[in-house]
Backbone as JSON, one array per atom type, in Angstrom:
{
  "sequence": "GNMISEKENQVEFEVSIGDYGNKWSPSSDPAPSTTQPCNPVYDGTQYHFMPWSRTKPTVILHSEWEDVEYRVGALNTLIWMKDFMGEKMDQYNTMEKAYAKDYELDDKFDKNLEEILNVLNGTEIEEPGENATELDKKLYEKRMFSINNMIDEITAMMEDGKYYFMSRDDKIKKLEGVYEKLEDICIEPQLG",
  "N": [[59.45, 62.66, 107.4], [61.14, 64.34, 105.98], [60.64, 66.96, 105.27], [60.7, 68.78, 107.14], [61.69, 71.72, 108.73], [63.06, 72.73, 110.62], [65.89, 72.85, 112.66], [67.08, 72.83, 115.29], [65.67, 71.9, 117.32], [64.4, 68.96, 119.17], [62.87, 66.44, 117.5], [59.83, 64.69, 117.08], [57.27, 62.62, 116.15], [53.83, 62.3, 115.89], [50.7, 60.48, 115.94], [47.53, 60.49, 115.69], [43.89, 59.93, 116.1], [41.48, 61.91, 115.16], [40.87, 64.0, 118.14], [41.64, 62.16, 119.82], [44.21, 61.24, 121.64], [45.71, 63.42, 120.84], [48.55, 65.33, 122.29], [48.37, 67.99, 122.42], [45.78, 68.8, 122.81], [43.33, 69.94, 124.97], [40.97, 68.58, 125.7], [41.62, 65.81, 125.5], [42.96, 62.84, 126.85], [46.33, 62.02, 127.8], [48.08, 59.9, 125.66], [49.77, 57.11, 124.3], [50.67, 58.28, 121.63], [52.81, 59.45, 120.46], [56.23, 59.51, 119.15], [59.31, 58.62, 120.73], [61.23, 61.7, 121.46], [63.89, 62.58, 119.23], [67.08, 63.94, 118.37], [67.75, 65.8, 115.28], [69.86, 64.32, 112.66], [73.11, 65.24, 111.35], [74.85, 64.74, 108.38], [76.95, 65.99, 107.1], [76.18, 67.24, 104.97], [73.39, 67.44, 104.91], [70.45, 67.67, 107.0], [69.07, 64.81, 108.7], [65.85, 63.69, 109.91], [65.2, 61.3, 110.65], [66.3, 58.78, 112.63], [69.4, 57.03, 112.34], [70.14, 54.67, 113.39], [69.31, 51.34, 114.52], [67.02, 51.52, 115.8], [63.87, 52.64, 115.16], [61.28, 55.31, 114.89], [58.25, 54.45, 116.51], [54.61, 54.12, 116.74], [52.01, 53.09, 118.84], [48.85, 52.09, 118.19], [45.86, 52.48, 119.82], [42.67, 51.05, 119.24], [39.46, 51.62, 119.69], [36.35, 50.57, 119.48], [32.79, 51.34, 119.54], [30.14, 48.87, 119.89], [28.07, 48.61, 117.51], [26.32, 46.75, 116.2], [23.51, 46.07, 116.7], [22.3, 48.52, 115.9], [22.94, 48.59, 113.4], [21.88, 46.13, 112.39], [19.17, 46.51, 112.88], [18.68, 48.65, 111.15], [19.24, 47.51, 108.63], [17.19, 45.3, 108.57], [14.92, 46.88, 108.46], [15.15, 48.27, 105.94], [15.41, 46.25, 104.28], [12.4, 45.35, 104.85], [11.27, 47.41, 103.69], [12.21, 47.52, 100.95], [10.99, 45.12, 100.02], [8.41, 45.65, 100.2], [8.07, 47.6, 98.58], [8.98, 46.67, 96.2], [6.62, 44.58, 96.01], [4.63, 46.29, 95.44], [5.47, 47.59, 93.06], [5.65, 45.34, 91.39], [2.5, 45.12, 91.39], [1.91, 47.52, 90.01], [3.2, 47.15, 87.54], [1.79, 45.08, 86.44], [-0.59, 46.51, 86.16], [0.08, 48.53, 84.51], [0.41, 46.91, 82.26], [-2.23, 46.05, 81.52], [-3.77, 44.19, 82.91], [-6.56, 42.12, 83.56], [-9.2, 43.02, 85.7], [-9.92, 41.3, 88.02], [-7.59, 39.85, 88.02], [-5.9, 41.86, 88.96], [-7.17, 42.59, 91.3], [-7.0, 40.22, 92.91], [-3.84, 39.88, 92.87], [-3.26, 42.17, 94.35], [-4.64, 41.64, 96.86], [-3.05, 39.29, 97.51], [-0.46, 40.3, 97.65], [-0.65, 42.31, 99.86], [-1.49, 40.2, 101.96], [1.06, 39.18, 102.0], [2.68, 41.04, 102.64], [1.54, 41.96, 105.25], [2.25, 39.67, 106.51], [5.15, 39.72, 106.47], [5.28, 42.14, 108.18], [4.53, 41.36, 110.51], [6.32, 39.18, 111.12], [8.52, 40.26, 111.73], [11.37, 40.86, 113.63], [12.97, 43.15, 115.54], [16.1, 43.82, 116.96], [16.52, 44.56, 120.08], [17.94, 47.27, 121.72], [21.17, 47.19, 123.17], [22.88, 46.76, 126.41], [24.57, 48.95, 126.5], [23.45, 50.81, 124.8], [22.37, 53.99, 123.72], [20.34, 56.58, 125.14], [19.11, 57.69, 122.77], [18.7, 55.47, 121.04], [16.98, 53.81, 122.63], [14.94, 55.28, 122.44], [14.53, 55.52, 119.67], [13.94, 52.63, 119.1], [11.74, 52.28, 120.39], [10.13, 53.94, 118.89], [10.15, 52.85, 116.37], [9.05, 50.26, 116.83], [6.47, 51.03, 117.85], [5.64, 51.99, 115.32], [5.58, 49.88, 113.55], [3.81, 48.04, 114.81], [1.56, 49.87, 114.35], [1.43, 49.8, 111.62], [0.77, 47.28, 110.92], [-1.81, 47.08, 112.44], [-3.15, 49.01, 110.96], [-3.07, 47.89, 108.17], [-4.36, 45.36, 108.85], [-7.05, 46.15, 109.86], [-7.92, 47.5, 107.5], [-8.14, 45.04, 105.94], [-9.84, 43.54, 107.37], [-12.16, 45.11, 107.4], [-15.48, 45.55, 106.54], [-15.93, 47.19, 104.18], [-13.87, 47.11, 102.74], [-13.67, 45.31, 100.33], [-15.26, 46.68, 98.52], [-13.89, 49.16, 98.2], [-12.34, 51.41, 96.12], [-9.58, 50.51, 93.67], [-7.94, 52.54, 93.76], [-7.99, 53.91, 96.19], [-7.3, 51.8, 97.78], [-4.79, 51.33, 97.23], [-3.64, 53.89, 97.65], [-3.92, 53.87, 100.53], [-2.21, 51.67, 101.13], [0.08, 52.91, 100.18], [0.48, 55.11, 102.07], [1.14, 53.47, 104.14], [3.49, 52.54, 103.15], [5.06, 54.66, 103.09], [5.14, 55.41, 106.15], [6.8, 53.28, 106.69], [9.33, 53.94, 105.4], [9.92, 56.3, 106.6], [10.81, 55.48, 109.31], [13.18, 53.93, 108.36], [15.52, 54.96, 109.19], [18.91, 56.06, 110.66], [20.14, 57.92, 112.85], [22.67, 57.94, 114.19], [24.74, 56.49, 112.72], [27.61, 57.05, 111.05]],
  "CA": [[60.26, 63.39, 108.0], [62.06, 65.1, 105.02], [59.74, 68.08, 105.26], [60.94, 69.32, 108.62], [62.89, 72.84, 108.21], [63.73, 73.4, 112.24], [67.12, 71.94, 113.03], [67.74, 72.89, 116.65], [64.68, 71.34, 118.55], [64.32, 67.52, 118.93], [61.69, 65.94, 116.65], [58.97, 63.59, 117.54], [56.09, 62.42, 115.21], [52.62, 62.14, 116.5], [49.78, 59.87, 115.15], [46.34, 60.55, 116.48], [42.74, 59.84, 115.37], [40.58, 62.95, 115.77], [41.58, 64.55, 119.11], [42.24, 61.36, 120.64], [45.68, 61.09, 121.53], [46.49, 64.52, 120.47], [48.9, 65.59, 123.18], [48.19, 69.49, 122.47], [44.28, 68.99, 123.05], [43.02, 70.03, 126.53], [39.93, 67.54, 125.87], [42.05, 64.63, 125.44], [43.85, 62.46, 127.84], [47.47, 61.77, 127.07], [47.91, 58.67, 125.09], [51.25, 56.87, 123.53], [50.72, 58.33, 120.32], [54.13, 60.17, 119.74], [57.48, 58.74, 119.23], [60.27, 59.61, 121.57], [61.84, 62.83, 120.72], [65.02, 62.51, 118.94], [67.85, 65.16, 117.3], [68.13, 65.57, 113.87], [71.44, 64.13, 112.58], [73.79, 65.86, 110.32], [75.79, 63.96, 107.78], [77.78, 66.91, 106.76], [75.63, 67.91, 103.83], [72.02, 67.75, 105.16], [69.95, 67.25, 108.26], [68.18, 63.64, 108.7], [65.0, 63.65, 111.06], [64.66, 59.98, 111.08], [67.37, 57.93, 113.34], [70.05, 56.07, 111.48], [70.39, 53.4, 114.14], [68.4, 50.26, 114.35], [65.7, 52.13, 116.66], [63.07, 53.68, 114.48], [60.18, 55.92, 115.71], [57.22, 53.37, 116.15], [53.62, 54.39, 117.38], [51.15, 52.01, 119.18], [47.48, 52.83, 118.32], [44.91, 51.68, 120.67], [41.67, 51.51, 118.61], [38.38, 51.06, 120.57], [35.0, 50.95, 118.57], [31.52, 50.75, 119.93], [29.54, 47.81, 119.3], [26.63, 48.94, 116.89], [25.54, 45.8, 115.62], [22.11, 46.32, 116.91], [21.96, 49.79, 114.94], [23.03, 48.13, 111.72], [20.96, 45.17, 112.2], [17.65, 47.07, 112.95], [18.47, 49.43, 109.85], [18.92, 46.22, 107.75], [15.72, 44.92, 108.64], [13.85, 47.72, 108.07], [15.46, 48.62, 104.56], [14.97, 44.83, 103.59], [11.19, 45.32, 104.85], [10.91, 48.67, 102.77], [12.42, 47.18, 99.77], [10.17, 43.94, 99.72], [7.09, 46.19, 100.14], [8.18, 48.49, 97.39], [8.93, 45.59, 95.18], [5.58, 44.28, 95.86], [4.07, 47.56, 94.94], [6.13, 47.53, 91.55], [4.93, 44.08, 90.77], [1.33, 45.43, 91.0], [1.91, 48.56, 88.96], [3.48, 46.55, 86.29], [0.62, 44.4, 86.12], [-1.65, 47.5, 85.87], [0.4, 48.87, 83.22], [0.18, 45.53, 81.36], [-3.61, 45.98, 81.4], [-4.1, 42.86, 83.47], [-7.83, 42.05, 84.0], [-9.63, 43.55, 87.0], [-10.1, 40.34, 88.83], [-6.21, 39.56, 88.24], [-5.11, 42.81, 89.75], [-7.58, 42.52, 92.79], [-6.15, 39.2, 93.45], [-2.59, 40.2, 93.11], [-3.19, 43.26, 95.62], [-4.62, 40.9, 98.07], [-1.89, 38.23, 97.8], [0.49, 41.16, 98.2], [-1.19, 42.94, 101.04], [-1.11, 39.4, 102.57], [2.61, 38.84, 102.11], [3.3, 42.53, 103.34], [1.13, 41.69, 106.37], [3.08, 38.32, 107.06], [6.55, 40.23, 106.71], [5.59, 42.91, 109.16], [4.06, 40.43, 111.66], [7.09, 38.28, 111.41], [9.67, 41.41, 111.88], [12.0, 41.09, 114.75], [14.22, 43.98, 115.46], [16.93, 43.59, 118.09], [16.32, 45.41, 121.27], [19.23, 47.99, 122.05], [21.9, 46.41, 124.17], [22.99, 47.5, 127.8], [25.55, 50.2, 126.0], [22.6, 51.58, 124.2], [22.08, 55.26, 124.2], [18.88, 57.13, 125.09], [18.38, 57.79, 121.41], [18.7, 53.95, 120.77], [15.94, 53.24, 123.18], [13.65, 56.07, 121.81], [14.37, 55.03, 118.27], [13.53, 51.38, 119.08], [10.22, 52.39, 120.8], [9.3, 54.64, 118.05], [10.24, 51.8, 115.44], [8.06, 49.19, 117.04], [5.12, 51.45, 117.73], [5.28, 52.43, 113.83], [5.5, 48.73, 112.69], [2.46, 47.7, 115.08], [0.59, 50.61, 114.02], [0.97, 49.4, 110.3], [0.22, 46.06, 111.11], [-3.2, 47.36, 112.73], [-3.7, 49.63, 109.86], [-3.39, 46.78, 107.15], [-5.43, 44.25, 109.18], [-8.16, 47.01, 109.94], [-8.31, 47.57, 106.04], [-8.58, 43.84, 105.2], [-11.12, 43.09, 108.07], [-13.29, 46.15, 107.19], [-16.33, 45.08, 105.55], [-16.0, 48.01, 102.96], [-12.51, 46.76, 101.97], [-14.05, 44.72, 98.85], [-15.94, 47.94, 97.83], [-12.8, 49.98, 98.05], [-11.71, 51.41, 94.66], [-8.28, 50.1, 93.56], [-6.68, 53.72, 93.99], [-8.08, 54.14, 97.57], [-6.51, 50.77, 98.49], [-3.07, 51.54, 96.76], [-3.21, 55.32, 98.64], [-3.69, 53.18, 101.86], [-0.73, 51.06, 100.95], [1.52, 53.95, 100.1], [0.73, 55.61, 103.2], [2.01, 52.36, 105.09], [4.88, 52.47, 102.78], [5.75, 56.01, 103.86], [5.66, 55.33, 107.37], [7.93, 52.49, 106.73], [10.36, 54.89, 105.11], [10.13, 57.45, 107.82], [11.6, 54.72, 110.31], [14.41, 53.65, 107.89], [16.72, 56.04, 109.29], [19.86, 55.56, 111.84], [20.97, 59.01, 112.82], [24.01, 57.55, 114.79], [25.59, 56.03, 111.99], [28.17, 57.94, 110.38]],
  "C": [[61.1, 64.13, 107.36], [61.29, 66.5, 104.7], [60.01, 69.04, 106.31], [62.0, 70.28, 108.32], [63.83, 72.95, 109.7], [64.77, 72.25, 112.51], [67.63, 71.96, 114.52], [66.84, 72.34, 117.56], [64.76, 69.69, 118.05], [63.0, 67.39, 118.15], [61.0, 64.83, 117.22], [57.71, 63.68, 116.65], [54.81, 61.75, 116.29], [51.52, 61.63, 115.53], [48.49, 59.82, 116.22], [45.16, 60.39, 115.53], [41.95, 60.9, 115.89], [41.51, 63.91, 116.97], [42.16, 63.52, 119.95], [43.66, 60.96, 120.68], [46.44, 62.5, 121.24], [47.0, 65.18, 121.97], [48.72, 67.4, 123.42], [46.65, 69.75, 122.73], [44.04, 69.0, 124.42], [41.74, 68.99, 126.84], [40.45, 66.2, 126.04], [43.06, 64.14, 126.52], [45.0, 61.93, 127.24], [47.59, 60.24, 126.5], [49.16, 58.52, 124.48], [51.01, 57.11, 121.97], [51.84, 59.23, 119.67], [55.26, 59.27, 120.11], [58.2, 59.29, 120.12], [61.0, 60.64, 120.92], [63.29, 62.37, 120.55], [65.91, 63.97, 118.12], [67.86, 64.79, 115.98], [69.52, 65.13, 113.57], [71.94, 64.58, 111.26], [74.91, 65.17, 109.73], [76.91, 64.73, 107.19], [77.54, 67.51, 105.47], [74.1, 68.51, 104.17], [71.62, 67.02, 106.37], [68.91, 65.82, 107.97], [67.33, 63.64, 109.94], [64.64, 62.34, 111.44], [66.11, 59.25, 111.66], [68.09, 57.0, 112.17], [70.02, 54.94, 112.16], [69.23, 52.45, 113.84], [66.83, 50.56, 115.12], [64.94, 53.06, 115.75], [61.88, 54.08, 115.41], [59.03, 54.81, 115.46], [56.07, 54.22, 117.34], [52.74, 53.2, 117.77], [49.87, 52.78, 119.06], [46.53, 51.62, 118.86], [43.49, 52.21, 119.94], [40.51, 50.79, 119.5], [37.09, 51.59, 119.62], [34.03, 50.68, 119.28], [30.87, 49.72, 119.11], [28.15, 48.53, 118.66], [26.04, 48.11, 116.03], [24.14, 45.83, 115.73], [21.64, 47.3, 116.11], [21.82, 49.04, 113.53], [22.19, 47.12, 111.51], [19.33, 45.67, 111.85], [17.62, 47.71, 111.49], [18.43, 48.42, 108.9], [17.7, 45.69, 107.31], [14.87, 45.56, 107.99], [14.0, 48.24, 106.47], [15.1, 47.42, 103.89], [13.36, 44.9, 103.62], [10.48, 46.4, 103.5], [10.86, 48.05, 101.29], [11.55, 45.97, 99.39], [8.86, 44.65, 99.5], [6.98, 47.01, 98.9], [8.3, 47.57, 95.92], [7.65, 44.84, 94.9], [4.54, 45.22, 95.22], [4.38, 47.63, 93.2], [5.52, 46.52, 90.71], [3.4, 44.77, 90.21], [1.2, 46.5, 89.76], [2.23, 48.33, 87.63], [2.26, 45.7, 85.63], [-0.46, 45.16, 85.54], [-1.48, 48.1, 84.67], [0.29, 47.9, 82.07], [-1.31, 45.37, 81.04], [-4.28, 44.53, 81.74], [-5.78, 43.12, 83.61], [-7.97, 42.62, 85.47], [-9.48, 42.27, 88.06], [-8.5, 39.7, 89.16], [-5.33, 40.63, 89.27], [-5.7, 42.7, 91.14], [-7.11, 41.23, 93.37], [-4.69, 39.4, 93.96], [-2.45, 41.38, 94.29], [-3.4, 42.58, 96.9], [-3.83, 40.1, 98.41], [-0.85, 39.32, 98.32], [0.42, 41.73, 99.42], [-1.0, 41.8, 102.26], [0.3, 39.21, 102.96], [3.33, 40.0, 102.89], [2.88, 42.35, 104.95], [2.11, 40.66, 107.27], [4.44, 38.86, 107.29], [6.44, 41.02, 108.1], [5.19, 42.16, 110.45], [5.44, 39.49, 112.16], [8.47, 39.0, 111.71], [10.09, 41.28, 113.26], [13.24, 42.01, 114.78], [14.86, 43.8, 116.87], [16.56, 44.79, 118.96], [17.71, 45.96, 121.46], [19.89, 47.23, 123.08], [22.19, 47.31, 125.6], [23.82, 48.82, 127.39], [24.62, 50.91, 124.97], [22.49, 53.04, 124.81], [20.78, 55.66, 124.55], [18.08, 57.24, 123.78], [17.98, 56.47, 120.81], [17.43, 53.53, 121.22], [14.86, 53.71, 122.65], [13.33, 55.38, 120.42], [13.65, 53.39, 118.26], [12.07, 51.27, 119.19], [9.53, 52.81, 119.58], [9.08, 53.53, 116.61], [8.99, 50.72, 115.56], [6.7, 49.74, 116.97], [4.63, 51.65, 116.38], [5.04, 51.04, 113.17], [4.14, 48.09, 113.24], [1.49, 48.5, 114.55], [0.33, 50.25, 112.52], [0.31, 48.37, 110.07], [-1.42, 46.15, 111.53], [-3.8, 47.92, 111.51], [-4.17, 48.78, 108.6], [-4.49, 45.78, 107.63], [-6.73, 45.0, 109.35], [-8.96, 47.01, 108.36], [-8.78, 46.1, 105.56], [-9.67, 43.36, 106.04], [-12.33, 43.91, 108.14], [-14.03, 45.65, 106.31], [-16.5, 45.75, 104.2], [-14.72, 47.97, 102.05], [-12.85, 46.2, 100.52], [-14.77, 45.59, 97.97], [-15.04, 49.09, 97.61], [-12.46, 50.29, 96.68], [-10.2, 50.98, 95.01], [-7.39, 51.35, 93.99], [-6.97, 54.04, 95.33], [-6.96, 53.02, 98.27], [-5.03, 50.84, 98.24], [-2.79, 53.07, 97.46], [-2.97, 54.69, 100.13], [-2.3, 52.81, 102.2], [0.56, 51.87, 100.85], [1.62, 54.53, 101.23], [1.43, 54.84, 104.24], [3.38, 52.59, 104.73], [5.76, 53.75, 103.35], [6.16, 56.0, 105.1], [6.98, 54.46, 107.55], [9.45, 53.26, 106.5], [10.9, 55.86, 105.99], [10.95, 56.75, 109.16], [12.87, 54.03, 109.75], [15.37, 54.56, 107.97], [17.57, 55.58, 110.53], [20.54, 56.82, 111.88], [22.39, 58.78, 113.54], [25.15, 56.82, 114.09], [26.39, 56.98, 110.89], [28.94, 57.41, 109.28]]
}
């Protein structure tokens, strides 16, 4: 209140978050975000814009937030899955760089692939609630479609008779393709 220069008019203070509560905004409903107007007090040397009495300007802030728990929960689950898969791929790459024997690499790859498949199969992403937007519903459908597609891809690769005759590089490329699909669905455009 000490930076106000206008002395003739009444002073009121406004607190608003964005446009909500801004009394000058045509797009916002009126809200109790302003103090009672009061005249500046002159003490003989300067003007004071805050009242001297026991009554001080106060503002009540009503804060309403939408429930985004299902968005954050789904995103956390997907990020955990992506990190888990990335960790398994890094373990394999570390073994490969350490010049592990071929049969050890094949065993490690197979074990990692089974663990990744188990994680994908056991994943439960919370369905959007009743206050969900159309984007939430579409994103949920896309995520579930992608996860089921990844499961089918890994299962088909493991059940294919050619799997054991595939080169390690081909297996890794297929797994990297699945990882990229998982990365693609690890987004949440409505979190800011």
